[in-house]
DRENDO-1510 file (C-alpha; in Angstrom, 1 decimal, always signed):
<recs>
REC; n; res; u; v; w
REC; 1; MET; -7.1; +5.6; +34.9 .
REC; 2; ALA; -5.0; +3.5; +32.5 .
REC; 3; LYS; -6.0; +3.5; +28.8 .
REC; 4; PRO; -7.5; +0.2; +27.5 .
REC; 5; PRO; -5.1; -1.8; +25.3 .
REC; 6; ALA; -5.2; -0.9; +21.6 .
REC; 7; GLU; -7.1; -3.2; +19.3 .
REC; 8; PRO; -5.0; -5.5; +17.1 .
REC; 9; LEU; -4.4; -4.2; +13.5 .
REC; 10; PRO; -6.3; -6.2; +10.8 .
REC; 11; GLN; -3.9; -8.6; +9.1 .
REC; 12; LYS; -3.5; -8.7; +5.4 .
REC; 13; SER; -4.7; -12.3; +5.4 .
REC; 14; ASP; -8.0; -11.2; +7.0 .
REC; 15; ILE; -8.5; -8.5; +4.3 .
REC; 16; ASP; -7.5; -11.0; +1.5 .
REC; 17; ALA; -10.2; -13.3; +2.8 .
REC; 18; CYS; -12.9; -10.6; +3.1 .
REC; 19; ARG; -16.0; -11.3; +1.0 .
REC; 20; ARG; -18.3; -8.5; +2.3 .
REC; 21; CYS; -18.5; -7.0; -1.2 .
REC; 22; GLU; -17.7; -8.1; -4.7 .
REC; 23; LEU; -14.5; -6.1; -5.2 .
REC; 24; TRP; -12.3; -9.0; -4.2 .
REC; 25; GLU; -13.4; -11.0; -7.2 .
REC; 26; ARG; -11.4; -8.8; -9.7 .
REC; 27; ALA; -8.7; -7.6; -7.4 .
REC; 28; THR; -5.3; -9.2; -7.2 .
REC; 29; GLN; -5.2; -9.0; -3.4 .
REC; 30; GLY; -6.3; -6.9; -0.4 .
REC; 31; VAL; -4.2; -3.9; +0.6 .
REC; 32; ALA; -3.9; -3.3; +4.3 .
REC; 33; GLY; -2.7; -0.1; +5.9 .
REC; 34; GLU; +1.0; +0.4; +6.7 .
REC; 35; GLY; +2.9; +2.6; +9.1 .
REC; 36; SER; +3.7; +3.2; +12.7 .
REC; 37; ARG; +1.4; +1.8; +15.4 .
REC; 38; LYS; +2.3; +4.9; +17.4 .
REC; 39; ALA; +1.5; +7.4; +14.7 .
REC; 40; ARG; -0.2; +10.6; +15.7 .
REC; 41; LEU; -1.4; +11.1; +12.1 .
REC; 42; MET; -3.4; +8.6; +10.0 .
REC; 43; LEU; -3.8; +9.5; +6.3 .
REC; 44; VAL; -6.8; +7.9; +4.6 .
REC; 45; GLY; -7.1; +7.6; +0.9 .
REC; 46; GLU; -10.0; +6.3; -1.2 .
REC; 47; VAL; -9.0; +2.9; -2.6 .
REC; 48; PRO; -5.9; +1.1; -3.8 .
REC; 49; GLY; -4.8; +1.8; -7.3 .
REC; 50; ASP; -3.3; -0.5; -10.0 .
REC; 51; ASP; +0.2; -0.5; -8.5 .
REC; 52; GLU; -1.1; -1.0; -5.0 .
REC; 53; ASP; -3.2; -3.9; -6.1 .
REC; 54; ARG; -0.2; -5.6; -7.7 .
REC; 55; GLN; +2.2; -5.0; -4.9 .
REC; 56; GLY; -0.2; -5.4; -1.9 .
REC; 57; LYS; +1.0; -2.2; -0.3 .
REC; 58; PRO; -0.7; +1.2; +0.1 .
REC; 59; PHE; +0.4; +4.4; -1.7 .
REC; 60; VAL; +3.1; +2.9; -3.9 .
REC; 61; GLY; +1.8; +4.2; -7.2 .
REC; 62; PRO; +2.4; +7.7; -8.7 .
REC; 63; ALA; +0.0; +9.4; -6.3 .
REC; 64; GLY; +1.3; +7.5; -3.3 .
REC; 65; LYS; +4.9; +8.3; -4.2 .
REC; 66; LEU; +4.0; +12.0; -4.5 .
REC; 67; LEU; +2.3; +11.9; -1.1 .
REC; 68; ARG; +5.3; +10.4; +0.5 .
REC; 69; GLN; +7.5; +13.1; -1.1 .
REC; 70; LEU; +5.2; +15.8; +0.1 .
REC; 71; LEU; +5.1; +14.3; +3.6 .
REC; 72; GLY; +8.9; +14.6; +3.6 .
REC; 73; GLU; +8.8; +18.1; +2.4 .
REC; 74; ALA; +6.4; +18.9; +5.2 .
REC; 75; GLY; +8.9; +17.6; +7.7 .
REC; 76; ILE; +6.8; +14.6; +8.7 .
REC; 77; GLU; +8.8; +11.5; +9.5 .
REC; 78; PRO; +7.6; +8.0; +8.6 .
REC; 79; ALA; +7.4; +7.2; +12.4 .
REC; 80; ASP; +4.7; +9.9; +12.6 .
REC; 81; PHE; +2.2; +8.6; +10.2 .
REC; 82; TYR; +0.1; +5.6; +9.2 .
REC; 83; LEU; -1.2; +5.2; +5.6 .
REC; 84; THR; -4.4; +3.4; +4.6 .
REC; 85; ASN; -7.4; +3.5; +2.3 .
REC; 86; ALA; -11.1; +3.6; +3.0 .
REC; 87; VAL; -11.6; +0.6; +0.7 .
REC; 88; LYS; -9.1; -2.3; +0.8 .
REC; 89; HIS; -9.6; -3.9; -2.7 .
REC; 90; PHE; -8.9; -2.2; -6.0 .
REC; 91; SER; -12.1; -0.9; -7.7 .
REC; 92; TRP; -11.5; -0.6; -11.4 .
REC; 93; GLU; -13.0; -0.8; -14.9 .
REC; 94; PRO; -11.2; -1.9; -18.1 .
REC; 95; ARG; -10.0; +0.7; -20.7 .
REC; 96; GLY; -8.3; -1.1; -23.5 .
REC; 97; LYS; -5.5; -3.1; -21.7 .
REC; 98; ARG; -5.4; -0.8; -18.7 .
REC; 99; ARG; -7.3; -1.1; -15.4 .
REC; 100; ILE; -8.7; +2.4; -14.6 .
REC; 101; HIS; -9.6; +3.4; -11.1 .
REC; 102; LYS; -13.3; +3.5; -10.4 .
REC; 103; THR; -14.8; +5.3; -7.4 .
REC; 104; PRO; -16.2; +2.7; -4.9 .
REC; 105; THR; -19.9; +2.7; -4.3 .
REC; 106; GLN; -21.4; +3.6; -0.9 .
REC; 107; ARG; -22.3; +0.0; -0.3 .
REC; 108; GLN; -18.7; -1.1; -1.0 .
REC; 109; MET; -17.4; +1.6; +1.4 .
REC; 110; ALA; -19.9; +0.5; +4.1 .
REC; 111; ALA; -18.8; -3.1; +3.6 .
REC; 112; CYS; -15.2; -2.2; +4.1 .
REC; 113; ASN; -15.7; +0.3; +7.0 .
REC; 114; GLU; -15.0; -2.3; +9.7 .
REC; 115; TRP; -11.4; -2.6; +8.5 .
REC; 116; LEU; -10.9; +1.1; +8.7 .
REC; 117; GLU; -12.5; +1.3; +12.1 .
REC; 118; ARG; -10.3; -1.5; +13.4 .
REC; 119; GLU; -7.2; +0.4; +12.1 .
REC; 120; ILE; -8.3; +3.6; +13.8 .
REC; 121; GLY; -8.9; +1.6; +17.0 .
REC; 122; ALA; -5.4; +0.0; +16.8 .
REC; 123; VAL; -3.4; +3.0; +15.9 .
REC; 124; ARG; -5.5; +5.6; +17.9 .
REC; 125; PRO; -4.2; +8.6; +15.9 .
REC; 126; LYS; -4.7; +12.1; +17.2 .
REC; 127; VAL; -5.6; +13.4; +13.7 .
REC; 128; ILE; -7.1; +11.6; +10.8 .
REC; 129; VAL; -6.3; +13.3; +7.4 .
REC; 130; ALA; -9.0; +12.4; +4.8 .
REC; 131; LEU; -7.5; +12.7; +1.4 .
REC; 132; GLY; -10.4; +13.6; -0.9 .
REC; 133; ALA; -14.1; +13.5; -0.7 .
REC; 134; THR; -14.6; +9.8; -0.7 .
REC; 135; ALA; -12.2; +9.2; +2.2 .
REC; 136; LEU; -13.8; +12.1; +4.0 .
REC; 137; ARG; -17.2; +10.4; +3.7 .
REC; 138; ALA; -15.8; +7.1; +4.9 .
REC; 139; VAL; -14.2; +8.7; +8.0 .
REC; 140; THR; -17.2; +10.9; +8.9 .
REC; 141; GLY; -20.0; +8.5; +7.8 .
REC; 142; THR; -21.8; +11.3; +6.1 .
REC; 143; ARG; -21.7; +13.4; +2.9 .
REC; 144; VAL; -19.7; +16.5; +3.6 .
REC; 145; THR; -17.6; +18.6; +1.2 .
REC; 146; ILE; -13.9; +19.2; +1.7 .
REC; 147; ALA; -14.7; +23.0; +2.0 .
REC; 148; ALA; -17.3; +22.4; +4.7 .
REC; 149; ALA; -15.1; +20.0; +6.6 .
REC; 150; ARG; -12.2; +22.5; +6.5 .
REC; 151; ALA; -14.5; +25.1; +8.1 .
REC; 152; SER; -15.7; +22.8; +10.8 .
REC; 153; ASP; -14.3; +21.2; +13.9 .
REC; 154; LEU; -14.9; +17.5; +13.1 .
REC; 155; HIS; -14.1; +14.6; +15.4 .
REC; 156; HIS; -14.2; +10.8; +14.8 .
REC; 157; SER; -16.1; +8.8; +17.3 .
REC; 158; ALA; -12.7; +7.5; +18.6 .
REC; 159; GLY; -11.8; +11.0; +19.5 .
REC; 160; ALA; -9.4; +11.9; +16.7 .
REC; 161; ARG; -9.7; +15.2; +15.0 .
REC; 162; ILE; -10.7; +14.9; +11.3 .
REC; 163; PHE; -8.7; +17.1; +8.9 .
REC; 164; ALA; -9.7; +17.2; +5.2 .
REC; 165; THR; -7.5; +18.0; +2.2 .
REC; 166; TYR; -7.0; +17.0; -1.4 .
REC; 167; HIS; -6.0; +13.6; -2.6 .
REC; 168; PRO; -2.5; +13.7; -4.2 .
REC; 169; ALA; -4.0; +12.3; -7.4 .
REC; 170; ALA; -5.5; +15.8; -7.9 .
REC; 171; VAL; -2.0; +17.2; -8.3 .
REC; 172; LEU; -1.3; +14.6; -11.0 .
REC; 173; ARG; -4.5; +15.5; -12.8 .
REC; 174; ALA; -3.8; +19.3; -12.7 .
REC; 175; PRO; -4.1; +20.8; -16.2 .
REC; 176; ASP; -0.8; +22.7; -16.2 .
REC; 177; ASP; +2.4; +23.3; -14.2 .
REC; 178; ASP; +1.0; +26.3; -12.4 .
REC; 179; ALA; -2.1; +24.5; -11.2 .
REC; 180; LYS; +0.1; +21.5; -10.2 .
REC; 181; GLU; +2.4; +23.8; -8.2 .
REC; 182; THR; -0.5; +25.5; -6.5 .
REC; 183; LEU; -2.0; +22.2; -5.4 .
REC; 184; MET; +1.3; +20.8; -4.2 .
REC; 185; ARG; +1.9; +23.9; -2.1 .
REC; 186; ALA; -1.6; +23.6; -0.6 .
REC; 187; LEU; -1.1; +20.0; +0.2 .
REC; 188; ILE; +2.3; +20.6; +1.9 .
REC; 189; ASP; +0.8; +23.4; +3.9 .
REC; 190; ASP; -2.2; +21.2; +4.9 .
REC; 191; LEU; +0.1; +18.3; +5.9 .
REC; 192; LYS; +2.1; +20.7; +8.1 .
REC; 193; ARG; -1.1; +22.0; +9.7 .
REC; 194; ALA; -2.3; +18.5; +10.4 .
REC; 195; ALA; +1.0; +17.5; +11.9 .
REC; 196; ALA; +1.1; +20.6; +14.1 .
REC; 197; LEU; -2.5; +19.9; +15.2 .
REC; 198; ALA; -1.6; +16.3; +16.0 .
REC; 199; SER; +1.4; +17.5; +18.1 .
REC; 200; ARG; -0.9; +19.7; +20.2 .
REC; 201; VAL; -3.8; +17.3; +20.8 .
REC; 202; GLU; -3.4; +15.3; +24.0 .
</recs>
């Protein structure tokens, strides 16, 4: 039996116009996902950062550039992945003249969940990589630790396997070079494992 046609991806204009929560009031713009419609891997972060908010594109700040570098080191081509965030508007608090990332609330995540579900329905990835605990909660709909998720066989309701790993921002926050190198190697290894899993899943 033929597969039903994929859902359309949410447009940036739709996300810009979203008023389901209050984050739009202080954000510059909405940030939609980006990548291949045929990607077998979907990587989900938490929320756009300051650079993403200004540029309107996902994963273009320091953590995003690092993630793209690590994807390359893991041998994963741009055609093989789709990048997005659980929440589409920048959540922040002022610190002097800087805008500092603030973890979105459960209510904000729930308000934004329709956009993420529509992206999953449109791309239909084989594996969803949750980058960090907040993204994992958004993808699973429940509180589960990274460690517990890694020891479990989790599936999204759309059928995709759920794979949990660290957010690349954790590398940038590492206290020293040794810790940074350890986290980077772990992330590269996880990305390789996720890609290998995606290639095996029918």
